[in-house]
C-alpha positions in Angstrom: 16.4 13.7 -14.9 12.9 13.3 -16.4 9.8 13.3 -14.1 9.2 9.6 -15.1 12.8 8.7 -14.0 12.4 10.7 -10.8 9.2 8.9 -10.0 10.8 5.5 -10.6 13.8 6.4 -8.3 11.4 7.7 -5.6 9.3 4.5 -5.6 12.4 2.3 -5.6 13.6 4.1 -2.5 10.3 4.1 -0.7 9.7 0.4 -1.4 12.4 -0.2 1.2 10.9 2.5 3.5 7.4 1.1 3.3 8.6 -2.5 3.8 9.5 -1.4 7.3 5.8 -1.4 8.2 5.5 -5.2 7.5 7.6 -8.2 8.0 10.0 -7.5 5.2 9.5 -6.5 1.5 6.4 -8.0 0.0 6.0 -8.5 -3.7 2.7 -7.8 -5.4 3.2 -10.9 -7.5 2.9 -13.0 -4.3 -0.8 -13.6 -4.0 -0.4 -14.3 -0.3 1.4 -11.0 0.4 -0.3 -8.9 3.0 -0.8 -5.2 2.2 0.9 -2.5 4.2 -2.3 -0.5 4.1 -5.8 -1.2 3.1 -8.5 1.4 2.3 -12.1 1.1 1.5 -13.5 3.0 -1.5 -17.0 3.8 -2.8 -18.6 6.5 -4.9 -21.7 8.0 -6.4 -24.5 6.7 -4.1 -26.8 9.7 -5.0 -29.2 8.9 -2.1 -32.5 10.6 -2.3 -36.0 9.8 -1.2 -37.5 9.9 -4.7 -38.6 7.6 -7.5 -36.0 6.1 -9.8 -35.0 7.8 -13.1 -33.9 5.5 -15.9 -31.0 3.5 -14.3 -30.7 5.4 -11.0 -32.3 3.9 -8.0 -31.9 6.6 -5.4 -33.7 5.1 -2.4 -31.7 1.8 -2.7 -28.5 3.6 -1.9 -29.2 3.0 1.8 -29.2 -0.8 1.5 -26.2 -0.7 -0.8 -24.3 1.5 1.7 -25.3 -0.8 4.5 -23.8 -3.8 2.6 -20.6 -1.9 2.0 -20.3 -0.8 5.6 -20.8 -4.4 6.8 -18.0 -5.6 4.5 -15.7 -2.8 5.6 -16.3 -3.4 9.2 -15.6 -7.1 8.7 -12.4 -6.6 6.6 -11.2 -3.7 8.8 -9.4 -1.4 6.3 -7.4 1.5 7.9 -9.9 4.0 6.5 -12.8 4.4 4.0 -13.1 7.1 1.4 -16.4 8.1 -0.3 -15.6 9.8 -3.7 -18.5 12.1 -4.1 -22.2 12.5 -4.9 -23.1 11.0 -1.5 -26.6 12.4 -2.0 -28.6 13.6 -4.9 -30.1 17.1 -5.3 -33.3 18.1 -3.5 -35.8 20.9 -4.2 -34.9 22.6 -0.9 -32.0 23.0 1.5 -34.0 21.5 4.4 -34.9 18.4 2.4 -31.4 17.9 1.2 -30.0 18.2 4.7 -32.6 15.6 5.8 -31.3 13.2 3.2 -27.7 14.0 4.2 -28.4 13.2 7.8 -30.0 9.9 6.9 -27.0 8.9 4.8 -24.6 10.0 7.5 -26.3 7.9 10.1 -25.7 4.8 8.0 -22.1 5.8 7.0 -21.2 6.5 10.6 -21.6 2.8 11.4 -18.1 2.4 10.1 -15.7 1.4 12.8 -12.7 3.2 11.1 -12.1 6.8 10.0 -14.2 7.9 7.0 -13.4 10.6 4.5 -15.4 12.4 1.9 -14.8 13.9 -1.6 -17.2 16.6 -2.6 -19.3 15.8 -5.7 -21.3 18.2 -7.8 -24.6 16.7 -6.4 -23.4 17.1 -2.8 -23.4 20.9 -3.3 -26.2 21.3 -5.9 -28.4 22.8 -3.3 -26.2 23.0 -0.2 -23.1 25.0 0.4 -19.8 23.2 1.1 -20.0 24.4 4.7 -23.5 23.0 5.1 -22.4 19.6 3.7 -19.4 19.6 6.1 -21.6 20.6 9.1 -23.6 17.4 8.8 -20.7 15.0 8.0 -17.1 14.6 8.9 -16.1 16.2 5.5 -13.5 18.9 5.4 -15.7 21.0 3.1 -13.1 21.1 0.4 -9.6 19.7 -0.4 -7.6 18.0 2.3 -4.5 15.9 3.0 -3.8 13.2 5.5 -1.2 10.4 6.0 -1.5 6.8 7.0 1.3 4.3 7.4 3.7 6.3 5.3 1.2 7.0 2.5 0.0 10.5 1.8 -3.6 10.8 0.7 -4.8 14.0 -1.1 -8.5 14.8 -1.5 -9.2 17.2 -4.3 -12.2 19.5 -4.7 -13.1 20.4 -8.3 -16.5 21.8 -7.5 -15.6 25.3 -8.7 -16.6 27.3 -11.7 -13.9 28.4 -14.2 -14.0 31.9 -12.6 -13.2 30.3 -9.2 -16.7 30.6 -7.7 -17.5 27.5 -5.5 -20.5 25.4 -6.4 -23.7 26.0 -4.3 -27.4 26.7 -4.7 -27.6 25.7 -8.3 -25.1 28.3 -9.4 -23.1 26.1 -11.8 -23.1 23.9 -14.9 -21.9 20.4 -13.8 -19.5 20.3 -16.8 -17.7 23.4 -15.6 -15.5 21.7 -13.0 -12.1 23.2 -12.1 -9.4 23.3 -9.5 -8.9 27.1 -8.8 -5.5 28.7 -8.5 -5.4 28.5 -4.7 -6.0 24.8 -4.7 -3.4 24.2 -7.4 -0.9 26.1 -5.2 -2.0 24.0 -2.2 -1.6 20.8 -4.3 1.9 21.6 -5.4 2.9 22.4 -1.8 1.2 19.2 -0.4 3.0 17.1 -3.0 6.4 18.6 -2.2 5.9 17.9 1.5 4.8 14.3 1.1 7.5 12.1 2.5 6.2 8.9 0.9 4.1 7.8 -2.0 0.9 9.7 -2.8 -2.6 8.5 -3.7 -5.1 11.1 -4.9 -8.9 11.0 -4.6 -11.1 13.1 -6.9 -14.8 13.2 -7.9 -14.6 14.6 -11.4 -12.2 12.8 -13.7 -8.6 13.9 -14.2 -7.7 11.5 -17.0 -9.8 12.9 -19.8 -10.9 16.3 -21.3 -14.5 15.6 -21.9 -17.8 16.2 -20.2 -17.0 14.3 -17.0 -13.5 15.7 -16.6 -12.0 18.6 -14.7 -11.5 21.4 -17.3 -7.9 22.1 -16.2 -7.1 18.4 -15.7 -4.0 18.7 -17.9 -2.6 21.3 -15.5 -3.4 19.1 -12.5 -1.8 16.1 -14.1 1.3 18.1 -14.8 1.7 18.8 -11.1 1.1 15.1 -10.2 3.7 14.0 -12.7 6.3 16.7 -11.7 6.2 15.5 -8.1 7.3 12.0 -9.1 5.5 10.7 -6.0 1.9 9.9 -7.2 1.0 6.2 -7.5 -2.6 6.6 -8.5 -5.7 8.7 -8.8 -9.1 7.2 -7.9 -12.2 9.0 -9.2 -15.9 8.7 -9.8 -18.5 10.9 -11.5 -18.9 9.1 -14.9 -20.5 6.0 -13.1 -18.5 3.4 -15.0 -15.5 1.1 -14.5 -12.7 2.7 -16.4 -8.9 2.9 -16.3 -6.0 4.8 -18.0 -2.3 5.0 -17.3 -0.8 8.4 -18.1 2.9 9.1 -17.6 3.2 6.2 -15.2 0.3 7.3 -13.0 -2.8 5.0 -12.7 -6.2 6.7 -13.2 -9.0 4.4 -12.0 -12.6 5.3 -12.3 -14.9 3.5 -9.9 -18.4 2.2 -10.7 -21.4 4.2 -9.2 -23.4 2.6 -6.5 -26.7 4.3 -7.5 -26.8 2.5 -10.9 -29.2 -0.5 -11.2 -31.6 -2.1 -8.8 -30.8 -4.7 -6.2 -27.7 -5.5 -4.3 -26.4 -7.4 -7.2 -25.9 -4.0 -8.8 -23.8 -2.6 -5.9 -20.2 -1.8 -6.3 -17.4 -0.9 -3.9 -13.8 -2.0 -3.3 -10.9 -2.5 -0.9 -7.6 -1.0 -2.1 -4.4 -2.7 -1.0 -1.2 -0.7 -1.0 1.8 -3.1 -1.3 5.3 -2.5 -0.1 6.7 -2.4 -3.7 4.4 0.5 -4.6 1.9 -1.6 -6.5 -1.8 -1.5 -5.8 -4.5 -4.1 -5.7 -8.1 -3.0 -6.2 -10.3 -5.8 -4.8 -13.8 -5.1 -6.3 -17.1 -6.2 -4.9 -20.3 -6.8 -7.0 -19.9 -4.7 -10.1 -16.6 -3.1 -9.2 -13.8 -4.4 -11.4 -10.7 -6.0 -9.8 -7.4 -4.4 -10.9 -3.7 -5.0 -10.2 -1.8 -1.8 -10.7 2.0 -2.2 -10.9 4.2 0.8 -10.8 6.3 1.7 -13.8 
């Protein structure tokens, strides 16, 4: 059986399993249908206490984050995920930690669990351990489950030789999942008992400047599992979307771009009982309805 057919059979089976979390099977076509699970998403805030450069307004990230947190606390998703570049790069470790503490104090106002994906700017000056020490980040890749859905956080902040990003030791276009993380990913996918959603910073749907260099190898693992509904990513700062082999790859808009709250962008992701997804965008974030193949 092909991976595509395997994935279809898996999703058909788990539509019934997931329906057990609600009041019966809900169809994505029903606009009044309630999600089985809702998650808040945001990316690329790039907070820094420095003057704007071109289209990036670093200081305004605090007000944009505050607005997103207020909406999340009102709408009450089960969890919130920040997809990388939480802060921008500073000229010293101490200054960057100061910026990180400032951002974390605002992000911590969320009333639900929060999760972090490492972006290249998060570890431009800091080490991954230093970033984790001042947040609730795992400091790398991670897996967690909520309401029957497995969420996988990837970390592509590694050079091609497997060296982790830190202290300006990398070219941002040299992003890779090292062999150890690929092995972990394959195992995590095999263990997942329900549908899977993947979070990444660098893009997995293209082989250009903003992509993970071994993205094709990563996609092959996702496709082989037959379990992955979608990948959500940031890094290239624009709304974008591709479907590859039945998996949705959605790139979220960056919050740092543009001045004023009207240029903010964040979203609420609804996971429906039939395996379809609704991305409810705020401000500049595009709405999307993602139906499974």
